[in-house]
PDB file of N, CA, C and O in Angstrom:
ATOM      1  N   MET A   1       0.910  -1.102  -0.341  1.00  0.00           N
ATOM      2  CA  MET A   1      -0.294  -0.304  -0.323  1.00  0.00           C
ATOM      3  C   MET A   1       1.041   1.425  -0.118  1.00  0.00           C
ATOM      4  O   MET A   1       1.722   1.537   0.901  1.00  0.00           O
ATOM      5  N   ASN A   2       1.083   2.094  -0.845  1.00  0.00           N
ATOM      6  CA  ASN A   2       1.254   3.277  -1.336  1.00  0.00           C
ATOM      7  C   ASN A   2       0.581   4.611  -0.340  1.00  0.00           C
ATOM      8  O   ASN A   2       0.968   5.641   0.212  1.00  0.00           O
ATOM      9  N   PHE A   3      -0.523   3.909  -0.516  1.00  0.00           N
ATOM     10  CA  PHE A   3      -1.596   5.473   0.300  1.00  0.00           C
ATOM     11  C   PHE A   3      -1.228   6.736  -0.374  1.00  0.00           C
ATOM     12  O   PHE A   3      -1.331   7.736   0.337  1.00  0.00           O
ATOM     13  N   GLY A   4      -0.750   6.944  -1.804  1.00  0.00           N
ATOM     14  CA  GLY A   4      -0.907   8.246  -2.100  1.00  0.00           C
ATOM     15  C   GLY A   4       0.437   9.228  -2.188  1.00  0.00           C
ATOM     16  O   GLY A   4       0.556  10.350  -2.680  1.00  0.00           O
ATOM     17  N   VAL A   5       1.602   8.187  -1.380  1.00  0.00           N
ATOM     18  CA  VAL A   5       2.715   9.736  -0.696  1.00  0.00           C
ATOM     19  C   VAL A   5       3.779   9.024  -1.440  1.00  0.00           C
ATOM     20  O   VAL A   5       4.234   7.881  -1.391  1.00  0.00           O
ATOM     21  N   ASN A   6       4.110  10.465  -2.399  1.00  0.00           N
ATOM     22  CA  ASN A   6       5.603   9.640  -3.785  1.00  0.00           C
ATOM     23  C   ASN A   6       6.732  10.690  -2.538  1.00  0.00           C
ATOM     24  O   ASN A   6       6.398  11.019  -1.400  1.00  0.00           O
ATOM     25  N   MET A   7       8.102  11.020  -3.251  1.00  0.00           N
ATOM     26  CA  MET A   7       8.807  11.076  -2.520  1.00  0.00           C
ATOM     27  C   MET A   7       9.064  12.407  -2.421  1.00  0.00           C
ATOM     28  O   MET A   7       9.723  12.952  -1.537  1.00  0.00           O
ATOM     29  N   GLU A   8       8.261  13.169  -3.810  1.00  0.00           N
ATOM     30  CA  GLU A   8       8.129  14.480  -4.214  1.00  0.00           C
ATOM     31  C   GLU A   8       6.863  15.203  -3.179  1.00  0.00           C
ATOM     32  O   GLU A   8       6.805  16.414  -2.962  1.00  0.00           O
ATOM     33  N   THR A   9       5.723  14.005  -2.512  1.00  0.00           N
ATOM     34  CA  THR A   9       4.865  14.581  -1.461  1.00  0.00           C
ATOM     35  C   THR A   9       6.261  14.718   0.004  1.00  0.00           C
ATOM     36  O   THR A   9       6.568  15.734   0.627  1.00  0.00           O
ATOM     37  N   ILE A  10       6.586  13.914   0.089  1.00  0.00           N
ATOM     38  CA  ILE A  10       7.854  13.700   1.348  1.00  0.00           C
ATOM     39  C   ILE A  10       8.543  14.641   1.323  1.00  0.00           C
ATOM     40  O   ILE A  10       8.707  15.171   2.422  1.00  0.00           O
ATOM     41  N   GLU A  11       9.555  15.556  -0.381  1.00  0.00           N
ATOM     42  CA  GLU A  11      10.389  16.677  -0.160  1.00  0.00           C
ATOM     43  C   GLU A  11       9.593  18.093   0.647  1.00  0.00           C
ATOM     44  O   GLU A  11      10.133  18.929   1.371  1.00  0.00           O
ATOM     45  N   CYS A  12       8.292  18.010   0.268  1.00  0.00           N
ATOM     46  CA  CYS A  12       7.855  19.366   0.431  1.00  0.00           C
ATOM     47  C   CYS A  12       7.213  19.265   1.471  1.00  0.00           C
ATOM     48  O   CYS A  12       7.191  20.386   1.980  1.00  0.00           O
ATOM     49  N   ILE A  13       6.791  18.711   1.947  1.00  0.00           N
ATOM     50  CA  ILE A  13       6.490  18.510   3.363  1.00  0.00           C
ATOM     51  C   ILE A  13       8.312  18.503   4.268  1.00  0.00           C
ATOM     52  O   ILE A  13       8.505  19.053   5.352  1.00  0.00           O
ATOM     53  N   ALA A  14       8.787  18.174   3.918  1.00  0.00           N
ATOM     54  CA  ALA A  14       9.989  18.555   4.789  1.00  0.00           C
ATOM     55  C   ALA A  14      10.572  19.599   4.813  1.00  0.00           C
ATOM     56  O   ALA A  14      11.276  20.127   5.674  1.00  0.00           O
ATOM     57  N   GLY A  15      10.143  20.006   3.459  1.00  0.00           N
ATOM     58  CA  GLY A  15      11.229  21.783   3.329  1.00  0.00           C
ATOM     59  C   GLY A  15      10.351  22.885   4.092  1.00  0.00           C
ATOM     60  O   GLY A  15      10.610  23.951   4.651  1.00  0.00           O
ATOM     61  N   ALA A  16       8.858  21.915   3.787  1.00  0.00           N
ATOM     62  CA  ALA A  16       7.573  23.041   4.550  1.00  0.00           C
ATOM     63  C   ALA A  16       8.171  22.983   6.076  1.00  0.00           C
ATOM     64  O   ALA A  16       8.704  24.043   6.404  1.00  0.00           O
ATOM     65  N   VAL A  17       8.189  21.969   7.058  1.00  0.00           N
ATOM     66  CA  VAL A  17       8.598  21.913   8.307  1.00  0.00           C
ATOM     67  C   VAL A  17      10.060  22.098   8.355  1.00  0.00           C
ATOM     68  O   VAL A  17      10.310  21.839   9.532  1.00  0.00           O
ATOM     69  N   ILE A  18      11.393  22.448   7.666  1.00  0.00           N
ATOM     70  CA  ILE A  18      11.930  23.034   7.540  1.00  0.00           C
ATOM     71  C   ILE A  18      12.379  24.707   7.730  1.00  0.00           C
ATOM     72  O   ILE A  18      13.260  25.464   8.139  1.00  0.00           O
ATOM     73  N   GLY A  19      10.862  24.613   7.008  1.00  0.00           N
ATOM     74  CA  GLY A  19      10.962  26.322   6.290  1.00  0.00           C
ATOM     75  C   GLY A  19      10.599  27.021   7.538  1.00  0.00           C
ATOM     76  O   GLY A  19      11.186  28.083   7.748  1.00  0.00           O
ATOM     77  N   ILE A  20       9.346  26.426   8.788  1.00  0.00           N
ATOM     78  CA  ILE A  20       8.547  27.100   9.780  1.00  0.00           C
ATOM     79  C   ILE A  20       9.809  26.465  10.571  1.00  0.00           C
ATOM     80  O   ILE A  20       9.385  25.629  11.369  1.00  0.00           O
ATOM     81  N   ILE A  21      10.505  26.523  10.593  1.00  0.00           N
ATOM     82  CA  ILE A  21      11.452  25.753  12.472  1.00  0.00           C
ATOM     83  C   ILE A  21      12.651  26.723  11.789  1.00  0.00           C
ATOM     84  O   ILE A  21      13.406  27.076  12.694  1.00  0.00           O
ATOM     85  N   VAL A  22      13.064  27.261  10.501  1.00  0.00           N
ATOM     86  CA  VAL A  22      14.121  28.084  10.538  1.00  0.00           C
ATOM     87  C   VAL A  22      13.395  29.696  11.106  1.00  0.00           C
ATOM     88  O   VAL A  22      13.624  30.418  12.077  1.00  0.00           O
ATOM     89  N   LEU A  23      12.358  29.778   9.843  1.00  0.00           N
ATOM     90  CA  LEU A  23      10.781  31.049  10.658  1.00  0.00           C
ATOM     91  C   LEU A  23      10.939  31.415  11.778  1.00  0.00           C
ATOM     92  O   LEU A  23      11.310  32.545  12.099  1.00  0.00           O
ATOM     93  N   VAL A  24      10.579  30.162  12.803  1.00  0.00           N
ATOM     94  CA  VAL A  24       9.993  30.324  13.821  1.00  0.00           C
ATOM     95  C   VAL A  24      12.023  30.845  15.100  1.00  0.00           C
ATOM     96  O   VAL A  24      11.915  31.263  16.253  1.00  0.00           O
ATOM     97  N   MET A  25      12.978  30.704  14.644  1.00  0.00           N
ATOM     98  CA  MET A  25      14.307  30.976  14.954  1.00  0.00           C
ATOM     99  C   MET A  25      14.748  32.113  14.746  1.00  0.00           C
ATOM    100  O   MET A  25      15.276  32.786  15.630  1.00  0.00           O
ATOM    101  N   ILE A  26      14.590  32.508  13.505  1.00  0.00           N
ATOM    102  CA  ILE A  26      14.152  34.103  12.738  1.00  0.00           C
ATOM    103  C   ILE A  26      13.799  35.176  14.293  1.00  0.00           C
ATOM    104  O   ILE A  26      14.328  35.890  15.144  1.00  0.00           O
ATOM    105  N   VAL A  27      12.776  34.722  13.917  1.00  0.00           N
ATOM    106  CA  VAL A  27      11.695  35.455  14.783  1.00  0.00           C
ATOM    107  C   VAL A  27      12.082  35.176  16.509  1.00  0.00           C
ATOM    108  O   VAL A  27      11.249  35.812  17.154  1.00  0.00           O
ATOM    109  N   ASN A  28      12.764  34.664  17.172  1.00  0.00           N
ATOM    110  CA  ASN A  28      13.430  34.492  18.242  1.00  0.00           C
ATOM    111  C   ASN A  28      13.947  35.497  18.393  1.00  0.00           C
ATOM    112  O   ASN A  28      13.649  36.567  18.926  1.00  0.00           O
ATOM    113  N   LEU A  29      15.140  34.923  17.652  1.00  0.00           N
ATOM    114  CA  LEU A  29      16.312  36.138  17.755  1.00  0.00           C
ATOM    115  C   LEU A  29      16.362  37.781  17.148  1.00  0.00           C
ATOM    116  O   LEU A  29      17.248  38.627  17.273  1.00  0.00           O
ATOM    117  N   LEU A  30      15.197  37.837  16.532  1.00  0.00           N
ATOM    118  CA  LEU A  30      14.810  39.816  16.671  1.00  0.00           C
ATOM    119  C   LEU A  30      13.931  39.893  17.435  1.00  0.00           C
ATOM    120  O   LEU A  30      13.501  41.034  17.266  1.00  0.00           O
ATOM    121  N   THR A  31      13.089  39.204  18.542  1.00  0.00           N
ATOM    122  CA  THR A  31      11.879  39.467  19.282  1.00  0.00           C
ATOM    123  C   THR A  31      13.271  39.690  20.767  1.00  0.00           C
ATOM    124  O   THR A  31      13.050  40.616  21.548  1.00  0.00           O
ATOM    125  N   LEU A  32      14.557  38.824  21.005  1.00  0.00           N
ATOM    126  CA  LEU A  32      15.552  39.272  22.211  1.00  0.00           C
ATOM    127  C   LEU A  32      15.955  39.688  22.437  1.00  0.00           C
ATOM    128  O   LEU A  32      16.651  39.412  23.414  1.00  0.00           O
ATOM    129  N   PRO A  33      16.033  41.092  21.697  1.00  0.00           N
ATOM    130  CA  PRO A  33      16.679  42.842  22.488  1.00  0.00           C
ATOM    131  C   PRO A  33      15.388  43.198  22.440  1.00  0.00           C
ATOM    132  O   PRO A  33      15.238  43.788  23.510  1.00  0.00           O
ATOM    133  N   PHE A  34      14.508  43.212  21.959  1.00  0.00           N
ATOM    134  CA  PHE A  34      13.192  43.816  22.849  1.00  0.00           C
ATOM    135  C   PHE A  34      12.968  43.697  24.066  1.00  0.00           C
ATOM    136  O   PHE A  34      12.721  44.551  24.916  1.00  0.00           O
ATOM    137  N   GLN A  35      13.081  42.390  24.141  1.00  0.00           N
ATOM    138  CA  GLN A  35      12.821  41.876  25.207  1.00  0.00           C
ATOM    139  C   GLN A  35      13.942  42.202  26.339  1.00  0.00           C
ATOM    140  O   GLN A  35      13.524  42.436  27.473  1.00  0.00           O
ATOM    141  N   LEU A  36      15.158  42.228  26.130  1.00  0.00           N
ATOM    142  CA  LEU A  36      15.896  43.042  27.083  1.00  0.00           C
ATOM    143  C   LEU A  36      16.023  44.416  27.378  1.00  0.00           C
ATOM    144  O   LEU A  36      16.430  45.125  28.298  1.00  0.00           O
ATOM    145  N   LEU A  37      15.463  44.542  26.116  1.00  0.00           N
ATOM    146  CA  LEU A  37      14.971  45.816  25.850  1.00  0.00           C
ATOM    147  C   LEU A  37      14.255  46.271  27.165  1.00  0.00           C
ATOM    148  O   LEU A  37      14.783  46.984  28.019  1.00  0.00           O
ATOM    149  N   PHE A  38      13.127  45.823  27.210  1.00  0.00           N
ATOM    150  CA  PHE A  38      11.251  45.904  28.024  1.00  0.00           C
ATOM    151  C   PHE A  38      11.826  45.482  29.622  1.00  0.00           C
ATOM    152  O   PHE A  38      11.428  46.017  30.657  1.00  0.00           O
ATOM    153  N   LYS A  39      12.865  44.380  29.535  1.00  0.00           N
ATOM    154  CA  LYS A  39      13.736  43.792  31.228  1.00  0.00           C
ATOM    155  C   LYS A  39      14.245  45.732  31.352  1.00  0.00           C
ATOM    156  O   LYS A  39      13.419  46.470  31.888  1.00  0.00           O
ATOM    157  N   LEU A  40      15.233  46.191  30.966  1.00  0.00           N
ATOM    158  CA  LEU A  40      15.260  47.574  31.489  1.00  0.00           C
ATOM    159  C   LEU A  40      15.272  48.770  31.552  1.00  0.00           C
ATOM    160  O   LEU A  40      15.949  49.708  31.974  1.00  0.00           O
ATOM    161  N   ILE A  41      14.258  48.513  30.974  1.00  0.00           N
ATOM    162  CA  ILE A  41      13.088  49.581  30.809  1.00  0.00           C
ATOM    163  C   ILE A  41      12.499  49.063  32.012  1.00  0.00           C
ATOM    164  O   ILE A  41      12.808  49.865  32.894  1.00  0.00           O
ATOM    165  N   ILE A  42      11.690  47.974  32.588  1.00  0.00           N
ATOM    166  CA  ILE A  42      10.983  47.641  33.884  1.00  0.00           C
ATOM    167  C   ILE A  42      12.150  48.358  34.613  1.00  0.00           C
ATOM    168  O   ILE A  42      12.020  49.540  34.929  1.00  0.00           O
ATOM    169  N   ASN A  43      13.363  47.628  34.906  1.00  0.00           N
ATOM    170  CA  ASN A  43      14.367  47.706  35.469  1.00  0.00           C
ATOM    171  C   ASN A  43      14.219  49.015  36.481  1.00  0.00           C
ATOM    172  O   ASN A  43      13.977  49.207  37.672  1.00  0.00           O
ATOM    173  N   ALA A  44      14.531  49.852  35.216  1.00  0.00           N
ATOM    174  CA  ALA A  44      14.645  51.188  35.691  1.00  0.00           C
ATOM    175  C   ALA A  44      13.980  51.810  36.412  1.00  0.00           C
ATOM    176  O   ALA A  44      14.232  52.571  37.345  1.00  0.00           O
ATOM    177  N   ILE A  45      12.725  51.323  35.760  1.00  0.00           N
ATOM    178  CA  ILE A  45      11.037  51.677  36.779  1.00  0.00           C
ATOM    179  C   ILE A  45      11.610  51.665  38.275  1.00  0.00           C
ATOM    180  O   ILE A  45      11.989  52.390  39.195  1.00  0.00           O
ATOM    181  N   PHE A  46      11.376  50.112  37.813  1.00  0.00           N
ATOM    182  CA  PHE A  46      11.636  49.597  39.403  1.00  0.00           C
ATOM    183  C   PHE A  46      12.787  50.685  40.485  1.00  0.00           C
ATOM    184  O   PHE A  46      12.291  51.298  41.430  1.00  0.00           O
ATOM    185  N   GLY A  47      14.335  50.792  40.170  1.00  0.00           N
ATOM    186  CA  GLY A  47      14.832  51.566  40.624  1.00  0.00           C
ATOM    187  C   GLY A  47      14.719  53.131  40.686  1.00  0.00           C
ATOM    188  O   GLY A  47      14.908  53.565  41.823  1.00  0.00           O
ATOM    189  N   ALA A  48      14.461  54.056  39.754  1.00  0.00           N
ATOM    190  CA  ALA A  48      13.304  55.364  40.479  1.00  0.00           C
ATOM    191  C   ALA A  48      12.914  55.258  41.160  1.00  0.00           C
ATOM    192  O   ALA A  48      13.313  56.144  41.916  1.00  0.00           O
ATOM    193  N   VAL A  49      11.814  54.336  41.909  1.00  0.00           N
ATOM    194  CA  VAL A  49      11.137  54.116  42.320  1.00  0.00           C
ATOM    195  C   VAL A  49      11.459  54.012  43.858  1.00  0.00           C
ATOM    196  O   VAL A  49      10.826  54.499  44.794  1.00  0.00           O
ATOM    197  N   MET A  50      12.801  53.122  43.880  1.00  0.00           N
ATOM    198  CA  MET A  50      13.657  52.630  44.647  1.00  0.00           C
ATOM    199  C   MET A  50      14.247  54.426  45.125  1.00  0.00           C
ATOM    200  O   MET A  50      14.344  54.950  46.235  1.00  0.00           O
ATOM    201  N   LEU A  51      14.488  54.863  43.995  1.00  0.00           N
ATOM    202  CA  LEU A  51      15.026  56.360  44.565  1.00  0.00           C
ATOM    203  C   LEU A  51      14.280  57.241  45.414  1.00  0.00           C
ATOM    204  O   LEU A  51      14.533  57.778  46.493  1.00  0.00           O
ATOM    205  N   TYR A  52      13.199  57.247  44.569  1.00  0.00           N
ATOM    206  CA  TYR A  52      12.544  58.231  45.369  1.00  0.00           C
ATOM    207  C   TYR A  52      11.839  57.960  46.934  1.00  0.00           C
ATOM    208  O   TYR A  52      11.339  58.764  47.721  1.00  0.00           O
ATOM    209  N   PHE A  53      11.938  57.179  46.978  1.00  0.00           N
ATOM    210  CA  PHE A  53      11.567  56.606  48.146  1.00  0.00           C
ATOM    211  C   PHE A  53      12.502  56.438  48.984  1.00  0.00           C
ATOM    212  O   PHE A  53      12.193  55.907  50.050  1.00  0.00           O
ATOM    213  N   ILE A  54      14.354  56.961  48.688  1.00  0.00           N
ATOM    214  CA  ILE A  54      14.888  57.147  49.573  1.00  0.00           C
ATOM    215  C   ILE A  54      14.935  58.601  49.691  1.00  0.00           C
ATOM    216  O   ILE A  54      15.198  59.213  50.726  1.00  0.00           O
ATOM    217  N   ASN A  55      14.664  59.098  48.574  1.00  0.00           N
ATOM    218  CA  ASN A  55      14.880  60.874  48.828  1.00  0.00           C
ATOM    219  C   ASN A  55      13.477  60.806  49.581  1.00  0.00           C
ATOM    220  O   ASN A  55      14.200  61.687  50.045  1.00  0.00           O
ATOM    221  N   TRP A  56      12.880  60.748  49.873  1.00  0.00           N
ATOM    222  CA  TRP A  56      11.374  61.126  50.262  1.00  0.00           C
ATOM    223  C   TRP A  56      11.778  61.127  51.620  1.00  0.00           C
ATOM    224  O   TRP A  56      11.758  62.255  52.112  1.00  0.00           O
ATOM    225  N   THR A  57      12.137  60.220  52.380  1.00  0.00           N
ATOM    226  CA  THR A  57      12.592  59.718  54.000  1.00  0.00           C
ATOM    227  C   THR A  57      13.213  61.040  53.890  1.00  0.00           C
ATOM    228  O   THR A  57      12.704  61.802  54.712  1.00  0.00           O
ATOM    229  N   GLY A  58      14.258  61.681  53.075  1.00  0.00           N
ATOM    230  CA  GLY A  58      14.768  63.081  53.651  1.00  0.00           C
ATOM    231  C   GLY A  58      16.132  62.850  53.898  1.00  0.00           C
ATOM    232  O   GLY A  58      16.911  63.800  53.826  1.00  0.00           O
ATOM    233  N   ILE A  59      16.631  61.448  54.247  1.00  0.00           N
ATOM    234  CA  ILE A  59      17.606  61.735  55.236  1.00  0.00           C
ATOM    235  C   ILE A  59      18.734  61.833  53.796  1.00  0.00           C
ATOM    236  O   ILE A  59      19.244  62.899  53.450  1.00  0.00           O
ATOM    237  N   ILE A  60      18.929  60.764  53.222  1.00  0.00           N
ATOM    238  CA  ILE A  60      19.802  60.631  51.577  1.00  0.00           C
ATOM    239  C   ILE A  60      19.115  61.525  50.899  1.00  0.00           C
ATOM    240  O   ILE A  60      17.964  61.860  51.179  1.00  0.00           O
ATOM    241  N   ALA A  61      20.007  62.106  49.659  1.00  0.00           N
ATOM    242  CA  ALA A  61      19.515  62.866  48.686  1.00  0.00           C
ATOM    243  C   ALA A  61      20.202  62.381  47.955  1.00  0.00           C
ATOM    244  O   ALA A  61      21.404  62.582  48.125  1.00  0.00           O
ATOM    245  N   ILE A  62      19.531  61.048  46.178  1.00  0.00           N
ATOM    246  CA  ILE A  62      20.408  61.070  45.627  1.00  0.00           C
ATOM    247  C   ILE A  62      19.494  60.990  43.825  1.00  0.00           C
ATOM    248  O   ILE A  62      18.682  60.297  43.211  1.00  0.00           O
ATOM    249  N   LYS A  63      20.243  62.080  43.680  1.00  0.00           N
ATOM    250  CA  LYS A  63      19.973  61.962  41.926  1.00  0.00           C
ATOM    251  C   LYS A  63      19.032  61.511  41.679  1.00  0.00           C
ATOM    252  O   LYS A  63      18.964  60.742  42.637  1.00  0.00           O
ATOM    253  N   ILE A  64      17.891  61.280  40.962  1.00  0.00           N
ATOM    254  CA  ILE A  64      17.228  59.847  39.501  1.00  0.00           C
ATOM    255  C   ILE A  64      17.235  60.503  38.609  1.00  0.00           C
ATOM    256  O   ILE A  64      16.558  61.447  38.203  1.00  0.00           O
ATOM    257  N   THR A  65      18.598  59.610  38.073  1.00  0.00           N
ATOM    258  CA  THR A  65      18.696  59.752  36.588  1.00  0.00           C
ATOM    259  C   THR A  65      18.872  58.288  35.778  1.00  0.00           C
ATOM    260  O   THR A  65      19.078  57.154  36.210  1.00  0.00           O
ATOM    261  N   LEU A  66      18.753  58.654  34.820  1.00  0.00           N
ATOM    262  CA  LEU A  66      18.967  56.903  34.552  1.00  0.00           C
ATOM    263  C   LEU A  66      19.829  56.235  34.267  1.00  0.00           C
ATOM    264  O   LEU A  66      19.645  55.416  33.367  1.00  0.00           O
ATOM    265  N   ILE A  67      20.794  56.301  34.762  1.00  0.00           N
ATOM    266  CA  ILE A  67      21.836  55.589  34.915  1.00  0.00           C
ATOM    267  C   ILE A  67      21.919  55.152  36.636  1.00  0.00           C
ATOM    268  O   ILE A  67      22.354  54.085  37.069  1.00  0.00           O
ATOM    269  N   HIS A  68      21.312  56.426  37.535  1.00  0.00           N
ATOM    270  CA  HIS A  68      21.596  55.824  39.231  1.00  0.00           C
ATOM    271  C   HIS A  68      19.495  54.248  39.124  1.00  0.00           C
ATOM    272  O   HIS A  68      19.353  53.253  39.834  1.00  0.00           O
ATOM    273  N   SER A  69      18.492  54.751  38.062  1.00  0.00           N
ATOM    274  CA  SER A  69      17.663  53.834  38.422  1.00  0.00           C
ATOM    275  C   SER A  69      17.956  52.968  38.028  1.00  0.00           C
ATOM    276  O   SER A  69      17.960  52.026  38.821  1.00  0.00           O
ATOM    277  N   LEU A  70      18.508  52.601  36.205  1.00  0.00           N
ATOM    278  CA  LEU A  70      19.313  50.813  35.938  1.00  0.00           C
ATOM    279  C   LEU A  70      20.040  50.401  36.980  1.00  0.00           C
ATOM    280  O   LEU A  70      19.693  49.236  37.176  1.00  0.00           O
ATOM    281  N   ILE A  71      21.139  50.815  38.028  1.00  0.00           N
ATOM    282  CA  ILE A  71      22.245  50.941  38.966  1.00  0.00           C
ATOM    283  C   ILE A  71      21.286  49.918  39.929  1.00  0.00           C
ATOM    284  O   ILE A  71      21.645  48.788  40.257  1.00  0.00           O
ATOM    285  N   ALA A  72      19.706  50.680  40.399  1.00  0.00           N
ATOM    286  CA  ALA A  72      19.023  50.441  41.554  1.00  0.00           C
ATOM    287  C   ALA A  72      18.077  49.447  40.875  1.00  0.00           C
ATOM    288  O   ALA A  72      17.466  48.609  41.538  1.00  0.00           O
ATOM    289  N   GLY A  73      17.986  49.525  39.832  1.00  0.00           N
ATOM    290  CA  GLY A  73      16.510  48.541  39.357  1.00  0.00           C
ATOM    291  C   GLY A  73      17.202  47.078  38.810  1.00  0.00           C
ATOM    292  O   GLY A  73      16.510  46.065  38.904  1.00  0.00           O
ATOM    293  N   ILE A  74      18.753  46.970  38.166  1.00  0.00           N
ATOM    294  CA  ILE A  74      19.827  46.071  37.938  1.00  0.00           C
ATOM    295  C   ILE A  74      20.191  45.354  39.198  1.00  0.00           C
ATOM    296  O   ILE A  74      20.198  44.146  38.966  1.00  0.00           O
ATOM    297  N   PHE A  75      20.536  45.652  40.596  1.00  0.00           N
ATOM    298  CA  PHE A  75      21.428  46.050  41.200  1.00  0.00           C
ATOM    299  C   PHE A  75      20.785  45.327  42.747  1.00  0.00           C
ATOM    300  O   PHE A  75      21.071  44.325  43.404  1.00  0.00           O
ATOM    301  N   GLY A  76      19.945  46.264  42.857  1.00  0.00           N
ATOM    302  CA  GLY A  76      18.809  46.451  44.036  1.00  0.00           C
ATOM    303  C   GLY A  76      18.796  46.872  45.510  1.00  0.00           C
ATOM    304  O   GLY A  76      17.817  47.456  45.975  1.00  0.00           O
ATOM    305  N   ILE A  77      19.647  46.643  46.093  1.00  0.00           N
ATOM    306  CA  ILE A  77      19.504  46.472  47.333  1.00  0.00           C
ATOM    307  C   ILE A  77      21.198  46.841  47.800  1.00  0.00           C
ATOM    308  O   ILE A  77      21.669  47.511  48.719  1.00  0.00           O
ATOM    309  N   PRO A  78      21.605  46.315  47.059  1.00  0.00           N
ATOM    310  CA  PRO A  78      23.591  46.857  46.789  1.00  0.00           C
ATOM    311  C   PRO A  78      23.827  47.917  45.856  1.00  0.00           C
ATOM    312  O   PRO A  78      24.409  48.983  46.057  1.00  0.00           O
ATOM    313  N   GLY A  79      23.393  47.559  44.995  1.00  0.00           N
ATOM    314  CA  GLY A  79      23.202  48.905  44.204  1.00  0.00           C
ATOM    315  C   GLY A  79      23.149  50.221  44.630  1.00  0.00           C
ATOM    316  O   GLY A  79      23.931  51.131  44.357  1.00  0.00           O
ATOM    317  N   VAL A  80      21.648  50.251  45.681  1.00  0.00           N
ATOM    318  CA  VAL A  80      21.495  51.870  46.137  1.00  0.00           C
ATOM    319  C   VAL A  80      22.288  51.681  47.062  1.00  0.00           C
ATOM    320  O   VAL A  80      22.405  52.756  47.651  1.00  0.00           O
ATOM    321  N   ILE A  81      22.924  50.893  47.541  1.00  0.00           N
ATOM    322  CA  ILE A  81      24.482  51.275  48.946  1.00  0.00           C
ATOM    323  C   ILE A  81      25.146  51.796  48.197  1.00  0.00           C
ATOM    324  O   ILE A  81      25.764  52.844  48.386  1.00  0.00           O
ATOM    325  N   GLY A  82      25.111  50.845  46.782  1.00  0.00           N
ATOM    326  CA  GLY A  82      26.402  51.533  46.643  1.00  0.00           C
ATOM    327  C   GLY A  82      26.824  53.503  45.731  1.00  0.00           C
ATOM    328  O   GLY A  82      27.844  54.192  45.749  1.00  0.00           O
ATOM    329  N   LEU A  83      25.569  53.696  45.142  1.00  0.00           N
ATOM    330  CA  LEU A  83      25.085  54.981  44.902  1.00  0.00           C
ATOM    331  C   LEU A  83      25.131  55.474  46.128  1.00  0.00           C
ATOM    332  O   LEU A  83      25.687  56.559  45.957  1.00  0.00           O
ATOM    333  N   ILE A  84      24.879  55.359  47.360  1.00  0.00           N
ATOM    334  CA  ILE A  84      25.273  56.539  48.500  1.00  0.00           C
ATOM    335  C   ILE A  84      26.613  56.362  48.999  1.00  0.00           C
ATOM    336  O   ILE A  84      27.408  57.075  49.612  1.00  0.00           O
ATOM    337  N   ILE A  85      26.614  55.046  48.491  1.00  0.00           N
ATOM    338  CA  ILE A  85      28.724  55.525  48.888  1.00  0.00           C
ATOM    339  C   ILE A  85      29.736  56.313  47.636  1.00  0.00           C
ATOM    340  O   ILE A  85      30.766  56.988  47.620  1.00  0.00           O
ATOM    341  N   TYR A  86      28.902  55.852  46.795  1.00  0.00           N
ATOM    342  CA  TYR A  86      29.670  56.632  45.280  1.00  0.00           C
ATOM    343  C   TYR A  86      28.965  58.188  45.626  1.00  0.00           C
ATOM    344  O   TYR A  86      29.844  59.038  45.481  1.00  0.00           O
ATOM    345  N   THR A  87      27.909  58.685  45.957  1.00  0.00           N
ATOM    346  CA  THR A  87      27.499  60.090  46.327  1.00  0.00           C
ATOM    347  C   THR A  87      28.093  60.837  47.578  1.00  0.00           C
ATOM    348  O   THR A  87      28.235  62.049  47.739  1.00  0.00           O
ATOM    349  N   TYR A  88      28.452  59.631  48.553  1.00  0.00           N
ATOM    350  CA  TYR A  88      28.386  60.529  49.456  1.00  0.00           C
ATOM    351  C   TYR A  88      30.075  60.485  50.418  1.00  0.00           C
ATOM    352  O   TYR A  88      30.266  60.947  51.542  1.00  0.00           O
ATOM    353  N   VAL A  89      31.131  59.752  49.484  1.00  0.00           N
ATOM    354  CA  VAL A  89      32.515  59.163  50.116  1.00  0.00           C
ATOM    355  C   VAL A  89      33.109  59.130  49.189  1.00  0.00           C
ATOM    356  O   VAL A  89      34.299  58.944  49.446  1.00  0.00           O
ATOM    357  N   LEU A  90      32.886  59.224  48.086  1.00  0.00           N
ATOM    358  CA  LEU A  90      34.016  59.392  46.972  1.00  0.00           C
ATOM    359  C   LEU A  90      33.738  60.421  46.523  1.00  0.00           C
ATOM    360  O   LEU A  90      34.844  60.895  46.262  1.00  0.00           O
ATOM    361  N   LYS A  91      32.695  61.440  46.113  1.00  0.00           N
ATOM    362  CA  LYS A  91      32.383  62.353  45.318  1.00  0.00           C
ATOM    363  C   LYS A  91      32.983  63.092  46.036  1.00  0.00           C
ATOM    364  O   LYS A  91      33.058  64.290  45.765  1.00  0.00           O
TER     365      LYS A  91
END
């Protein structure tokens, strides 16, 4: 029983499957930078919020800039402590 499947049909199906796999890989590679950018933006927002609350207490005043927000957002509390040390000790 051949079921009407010949070599051309198998090659066509294999080509379509390989094409879909390549297309999915290309889309994943193109969306990766946007995912990283989105994560950096979210971290910067959280860092700015942390710095705002630190400034709100009135004990310590740190400028809220993009770089300071990224440092605080990516590194968290150790990043904020590092910014405090940088602002008041090293500067």
